[in-house]
C-alpha positions in Angstrom: 106.0 106.9 90.0 105.0 110.4 90.5 103.3 110.0 86.9 101.7 106.9 87.9 100.2 108.4 90.8 98.6 111.4 89.0 97.2 108.9 86.4 95.7 107.0 89.5 94.1 110.2 90.9 92.7 111.2 87.4 90.9 107.8 87.5 90.2 107.3 90.8 86.4 106.5 91.3 85.0 107.4 95.0 82.4 104.5 96.2 83.3 102.1 93.1 82.6 98.8 93.8 85.6 96.9 95.6 87.6 94.5 93.7 88.4 91.1 95.2 91.2 90.8 97.8 93.4 88.6 95.3 92.9 91.2 92.5 96.8 92.5 92.8 98.0 89.2 92.5 95.9 88.5 89.2 96.8 91.7 87.8 100.5 91.0 88.5 100.4 87.5 87.4 98.4 88.6 84.0 100.7 91.9 83.6 103.8 89.7 83.9 103.0 87.4 81.1 102.3 90.3 79.2 105.6 91.8 79.6 103.8 95.0 81.1 104.8 94.4 85.0 107.7 92.0 86.5 111.2 93.7 86.7 112.6 93.4 90.2 112.2 96.7 92.1 115.9 96.5 92.6 116.3 97.6 88.8 114.4 101.0 89.5 115.9 104.1 90.7 115.6 105.0 94.7 113.1 106.2 96.1 111.0 103.5 95.2 107.2 104.4 96.5 106.4 100.6 96.7 102.9 99.2 95.8 101.2 99.7 99.0 102.2 103.2 99.4 101.0 104.1 95.8 98.0 102.5 96.7 97.5 104.1 100.0 98.6 107.7 98.6 95.7 107.2 96.2 93.1 106.5 98.9 93.0 102.6 97.2 93.7 99.2 98.6 96.3 97.1 97.1 93.4 95.1 95.3 91.9 98.2 94.2 95.0 99.4 92.4 95.6 95.8 90.9 91.8 96.4 89.5 93.0 99.5 88.2 96.2 98.3 86.5 94.0 95.6 84.7 91.7 97.9 83.4 94.3 100.7 82.3 96.3 97.9 80.4 93.6 95.6 79.0 91.0 97.9 78.3 88.6 96.0 80.4 89.0 92.5 78.7 90.7 91.0 82.0 88.8 91.7 85.3 89.3 90.1 88.7 86.0 91.4 90.4 
């Protein structure tokens, strides 16, 4: 999880256009169908940072995190803004 936070920090863009508030749901749905996301959190080691905490620790909203993940895993071919 620390690596994910480091990647988020490296790509954080201050004053970027905010993503739609449903963006995390769009990202989770799309990435789940692609096999990128979808494992239940109980299969992960403890402690888990949690989606909201990962977003907040990188000064992002949950929907901005969704937009970032879509961009990271799809190269920008799927968006939700």
